[in-house]
DOPALUM-819918 format. One line per 5 residues: number of its first residue (from 1); for each residue z, x, y of C-alpha. Coordinates in nm, 2 decimals. Layout:
<rs>
NUM) Z,X,Y | ...
</rs>
This chain:
<rs>
1) 2.34,25.39,6.77 | 2.17,25.16,7.01 | 2.13,25.26,7.37 | 2.31,25.01,7.59 | 2.14,24.81,7.86
6) 2.35,24.69,8.15 | 2.43,24.32,8.12 | 2.31,24.30,7.76 | 2.51,24.07,7.53 | 2.47,24.07,7.15
11) 2.54,23.77,6.93 | 2.52,23.74,6.55 | 2.24,23.53,6.41 | 2.34,23.26,6.17 | 2.06,23.13,5.95
16) 2.04,22.99,5.60 | 2.17,23.25,5.36 | 2.30,23.50,5.62 | 2.64,23.54,5.45 | 2.48,23.67,5.13
21) 2.31,23.96,5.29 | 2.45,24.32,5.29 | 2.39,24.36,5.66 | 2.45,24.14,5.96 | 2.18,24.07,6.22
26) 2.21,24.00,6.59 | 1.99,23.93,6.89 | 2.06,24.01,7.25 | 2.00,23.81,7.57 | 1.73,24.08,7.64
31) 1.54,23.97,7.33 | 1.62,24.27,7.12 | 1.72,24.24,6.75 | 1.95,24.47,6.55 | 2.10,24.51,6.20
36) 2.45,24.64,6.15 | 2.74,24.65,5.91 | 3.05,24.67,6.13 | 2.93,24.61,6.49 | 2.61,24.65,6.69
41) 2.78,24.91,6.91 | 2.91,25.13,6.62 | 2.64,25.13,6.35 | 2.36,24.90,6.49 | 2.00,24.98,6.44
46) 1.72,24.83,6.65 | 1.47,24.62,6.46 | 1.10,24.59,6.57 | 1.02,24.34,6.30 | 0.66,24.24,6.26
51) 0.41,24.02,6.43 | 0.32,23.67,6.32 | 0.06,23.50,6.54 | 0.17,23.73,6.82 | 0.54,23.63,6.78
56) 0.80,23.90,6.69 | 0.95,23.81,6.35 | 1.19,23.95,6.10 | 1.12,23.89,5.72 | 1.44,23.88,5.52
61) 1.49,23.80,5.16 | 1.74,23.52,5.16 | 1.82,23.30,4.87 | 1.70,22.93,4.89 | 1.56,22.97,5.24
66) 1.26,23.07,5.45 | 1.30,23.45,5.51 | 1.09,23.45,5.83 | 1.31,23.47,6.14 | 1.14,23.43,6.48
71) 1.32,23.64,6.75 | 1.24,23.40,7.03 | 1.39,23.10,6.85 | 1.71,23.29,6.76 | 1.75,23.41,7.12
76) 1.70,23.06,7.24 | 1.95,22.92,6.99 | 2.22,23.16,7.10 | 2.15,23.19,7.47 | 1.96,22.89,7.61
81) 2.08,22.53,7.65 | 1.88,22.24,7.52 | 1.80,21.99,7.78 | 1.76,21.70,7.54 | 1.77,21.63,7.16
86) 1.38,21.60,7.17 | 1.36,21.97,7.28 | 1.27,22.13,6.94 | 1.03,22.40,7.05 | 1.08,22.72,7.24
91) 0.83,22.83,7.51 | 0.78,23.16,7.69 | 0.79,23.09,8.06 | 0.56,23.38,8.15 | 0.33,23.31,7.85
96) 0.40,23.66,7.70 | 0.50,23.62,7.34 | 0.65,23.97,7.33 | 0.90,23.89,7.61 | 1.19,23.74,7.42
101) 1.45,23.77,7.70 | 1.67,23.46,7.73 | 1.57,23.42,8.09 | 1.20,23.39,7.98 | 1.27,23.13,7.71
106) 1.31,22.75,7.74 | 1.36,22.47,7.50 | 1.09,22.21,7.53 | 0.96,21.88,7.38 | 0.61,21.85,7.24
111) 0.47,21.71,7.56 | 0.61,22.00,7.77 | 0.47,22.25,7.52 | 0.12,22.10,7.56 | 0.14,22.11,7.94
116) 0.28,22.46,7.93 | -0.01,22.58,7.70 | -0.27,22.44,7.94 | -0.13,22.66,8.22 | -0.15,22.98,8.01
121) -0.37,23.25,8.18 | -0.54,23.30,7.84 | -0.62,22.93,7.81 | -0.75,22.92,8.17 | -0.97,23.23,8.11
126) -1.10,23.07,7.79 | -1.20,22.75,7.97 | -1.37,22.95,8.24 | -1.57,23.15,7.98 | -1.67,22.83,7.80
131) -1.78,22.66,8.12 | -2.02,22.94,8.21 | -2.14,23.02,7.86 | -2.51,23.00,7.80 | -2.56,23.16,7.46
136) -2.49,23.01,7.11 | -2.48,22.65,7.23 | -2.60,22.37,7.01 | -2.69,22.14,7.30 | -2.89,22.19,7.62
141) -2.79,22.04,7.96 | -3.07,21.78,7.92 | -2.94,21.67,7.58 | -2.58,21.64,7.71 | -2.70,21.43,8.00
146) -2.89,21.20,7.75 | -2.58,21.18,7.53 | -2.35,21.09,7.83 | -2.60,20.83,7.94 | -2.61,20.68,7.59
151) -2.23,20.69,7.54 | -2.17,20.52,7.88 | -2.44,20.26,7.83 | -2.26,19.92,7.76 | -2.57,19.80,7.57
156) -2.59,20.11,7.35 | -2.70,20.04,6.99 | -2.64,20.38,6.84 | -2.30,20.45,6.68 | -2.12,20.79,6.73
161) -2.22,20.88,6.38 | -2.59,20.81,6.45 | -2.57,21.00,6.78 | -2.41,21.30,6.60 | -2.68,21.30,6.34
166) -2.96,21.27,6.60 | -2.83,21.57,6.80 | -2.71,21.77,6.49 | -2.35,21.79,6.62 | -2.01,21.65,6.49
171) -1.87,21.32,6.61 | -1.58,21.52,6.75 | -1.82,21.70,6.98 | -1.93,21.37,7.12 | -1.57,21.25,7.18
176) -1.51,21.58,7.36 | -1.81,21.53,7.57 | -1.70,21.18,7.65 | -1.35,21.29,7.75 | -1.47,21.58,7.96
181) -1.31,21.84,7.74 | -1.66,21.98,7.67 | -1.95,21.99,7.92 | -1.74,21.84,8.20 | -1.97,22.00,8.47
186) -2.27,21.81,8.35 | -2.29,21.47,8.52
</rs>
C-alpha cells in the first residue's frame, strides 16, 4: 500500500510492450513510480528503480523494445505540455536529476537544453575550478599568449595542425583557446 500525498495524481505509463507485462506501471505528478495489478491505491508498490547517469530509471523486460524507462520522461509525457514539436528533451528546472516532480520538468528543444546546462550550478562550479586551476596543465600562460598571438595574426604561416604539434596539444585545444572556452582570462 502506498502512502498518499495530498494532491498527488497517478497515471498509467504506456510504453512499447506495456500490455504484455503482468503488472501495470504508473507515475505520479510528484515524480514517484509504482507497479500494480488492480490499482495504485489498492495493491500498488513504490519503485525506486536504478540510476543511469544520475537519472532514475526502471529496467523492464519488454518484447521488441528498449526496457529502460526514464522516470522524468514518463512524468513529462503524462503531466507536462509540449510547447512545440521541436521540444523533444526533458529538462529539470532546478538542475536536480532526482527531482522528477512535474512542476520541476519542462519540455525543451536542443538549443534550450544547451542554454539550461550552461546555467547548472555544477557547470558553473566546474568552470570556476578550471579557471583557477594551476596543476596538471599542458600549457603555461606564456605559451597561451604566444598561441593567441599566432592565431590572431593575419599573416600567420603555421596551420592549426602545425601549431598543435609545436605545443604538443590537440587541434581542438587550439580551437577552444581561440573561442575563449579555454584560457579565456589570458589576453
